[in-house]
N, C-alpha and C positions, 0 to 999 in steps of 0.2 A: 135728161135735163137736170134732175136733182143732183146727180154726181157732178155735172159740169158747174152747177151753181155753187156747190160746196167747195170745189177746188178753187174756183175764182175767188170766193170769199176768203178762204185761207190765205191765198197768195196776196190779196189786197190788204188784209188785216196785218199779216206778217210784215209785208213791205212797208206799210204805213207806220207801224209801231217801231220798226227798226230805224226808219228815217226820223221819226219824232224824237226818239230818245238818244240817238247816236250822232246824227249829223250836226255839224257846227251851224251857227245861225245863218251865215251867208248861203251855205249849201241847202239848208232847210227852205229858205226863201225861194231859191231856184227850184227846188223839188216841188213845192206847191204851185209853181207856175204851170206845171203840167196839167193838173185838173182844170186850172183856169183856162188854158188854151183849148183843151178838148171840150170843156163846157161851152166856151164861146163858139166853137165850131158847130156844136149841136144846136145851140140857140139860133145861130145863123141859118142852119138847115130848117129848123122848125118855123123860122120866120120867112122862109122861101126867098132868102137873099140871092142875088146873082152870084156867080162864081167869084168875080173880082171882089165883090163886097164881103163875101164870106172870109176871104183871106185878109181883107182890110179890117174887118171887125175883130178878128183874132189879134192882129197886130195892134189895133187900137187899145184893146184890153190890156195887152202886155205892156204897152207904152204907158198907159194910164196907171197901172200898178207901179211901174218904175217911178213915175212922177210923184205919186202919193207917198211912196217910201222915201224918196230923195228929199222931199220938202216937208216930211213929217206931217202929212195931211190925213193921218189915220182917223182922227176924231171927226173930221169933216166927212170922210167916207162913211163913218158909222152913222152920223146924223142923217145923211142922205138915205142910208139903208133904213133907218128908223121911220123916216117920212114915208118911204115906199111901203114898208110892211105894215105899218100901223094905220095908214090912211088910204093910200092909193090902191093897194092890192085888195083890201076888204071891199072897197067901192067897186073895183073891177069885177070881183066875184059876185057881189050883190046885184049889180046892174047888167052883168053879162057883156061887158065891153069887149069888142073884138080885137082892138089894138092893131089895126091894119096898117097904120102909118109906118113907113120904114124908119123915119126919124125917131118916132116913139119907141119902136122896137130896139133900135140901136141904143138909145139912152137907157131904156129899161134893162136891157141885157147887161150893160156896164154896171148899173147900180145893183143888179142881182149878184154879179160875179166878183167885181173888184173888191168890195168891202169884205167879202168872205176871205179872199186871199190876204188882205190887210189884217184881218182878225187872227188868222192862223199864224201869221208872222209875229204880230204884236203880242198875242197871248203867250206864245211860246217863249218870249223873252222873260216871262215871269214863271216859267217852269213847264216842262212837258206834261207833268201830271195835271196841271190846271186845264190844259187843252183836252186831255183825255177825260177828265171829270165832267167838263162841260159837254163834250161830245157824247158822253155816256147818258146824259139826260135825254138827248135826241134818240139814241139807239134804244134805250129802254122804253121810251114812250112809243116808238114805232113798233117794237116787238110786242109790248103789252096790248097796244091797240089792235094789232093783227090777231093775236090769239084770243083776246077777250071778245073781239068782234065776231070771230068765227064761232065761238062757243055760245055767246049770249046775244049777238047782234040782231036786232029786229027793226030798229028805227034808224032810217037812213040820215046821215049827217048832211050830205050834199048830193042827192041822187042824180041831178043833172050834170054834175061835174065828175064825181068819183063815186059810183054806186056801191063800191065795196066798203066804204067808210060808214061807221055807225056811231050813234051817241053812246051806246054801251061800250064800244071800243075806246072812245075818247075818255069815258069815265074810268075805265080800267087803266088807261095810260096815266091819268091823273093820280090814281092810287099808287101805281108802281113808281112814278117819279117822286112822289112825296116820301115813300118808304126808302127809296134809293138815297135821297138827300138826307134823310134822318140818319141812315147808316153811315153816310160820309161824314156827317157832323160828329157822330159818336166816335168814329175811328180817329178823327182829327183832334178831338178834345184832349187838351193837355194843360199843363201849368201856364203855358204861354198863349194858348188859344181857347177862348171862352166860347164854347159851342152854343151855350144858351143865349148869349148876346147876339149871335149871328143867326139864330133860329128863324125869326120872322123874315129878315131880309133874304135869306137863302131860299126859304119856301116861296116867297113872293116872286123871286127871280125864276125859280123853277116853274111856277105856274105861268109866268109870262113866256118862258121858253117853250112850254108845252103848247100854249096857244099859238105862238109863232111857228112852231114846227108843223102844226096842222094847217095853218095858213100857207106856209111855204109848199107843203105837199099838194094842197088843193090848187094853188096857183100854177104849179108845173103841170098838174093834170089838166087844168083849163087851157094852158098853152098848147099841150099835145092834142087836146080835143079840137081846138081851133084849126090846128095844122093837119088833123086827120091821121095822127100817128099814135101807135100803141106805146112805143118807147122813144126816148129822146135820141137813141142811137143803138149800136150793137157792138161797141168796143169792149164791153165786159160780158163775156159768154155767160149766159144764164141770168144776167142781171140787167141787160139793156145798156143804157148809156151812162155817162158820168153824171149828167143832170138828174137822172133817176135815183142816183145814190146820194147826191149832195143837196137835193131840193130843200130838205128841212134845215140843213146846216146854213144855207144861204140866208135864211130868215132869222136864225137864232144866234149864231156866233157873233156877227157884227154888233148886235144890240147888247149881247152879254158883255162884249168888250167895252162898249160905250159905258155901261153901268159900272163895271168892275174897275176899269182902268182910267176912265175919264169922268168919274163921278163929280168932281169939283166943277169941271167945265159944264157938265149937264145941269147941275144945280144953278149955275150962273145964267144959263139960257132960260131956265124955268123961272 
């Protein structure tokens, strides 16, 4: 199992980085439609959709992504994502809502998946390194939470949803993310980039992304628990499904894109 997991991880990371840095923008947009489609299929399975509805749901997500891109509705997609992850999902987790309605499941699935696709496309236009740096926040938080939790974890974060997560793991993730962001700022500091001026905004964004990554992870765990499933799928040997790998990205990248790329519009709304 470990060997299989490592091989899959190497192939995934290698393929993703090659696409991120080498594909032209149109090809990149098409490339990231693949996890969107697979993730939509897994969401449909976890929601126990009928066979025709599963295919229809996948096509609906792909079509919606195309419309969002064609009419430049990226910021609207991010706002919908922000509402979902900052209000509706925390309420769902707090009150244990079962979300049994097919209509609700369809709408939720689209707001979970399409804004992530939009963010990957939108952020990449500002540089592949920006996408990688933001994803690094999620990856480091996840790894630090896992190892810190295993070593020091005693107090359960959400025992009825994801028993393996602990407050100690979350604190370890926070420290790791802050150190990571400080290193990034130090490396980027130059005559044209004042790291000190960006220190507080970047650390606040990092803290928000950490919170959102935990919420995204817990929400996917909740959806799987309702469905009675251990993993979202088995398309990735040793890793489960696509949703298992992108759960924290669905809740972080769209809001990071909203803050970084559409700050003026966000301030106007506020």
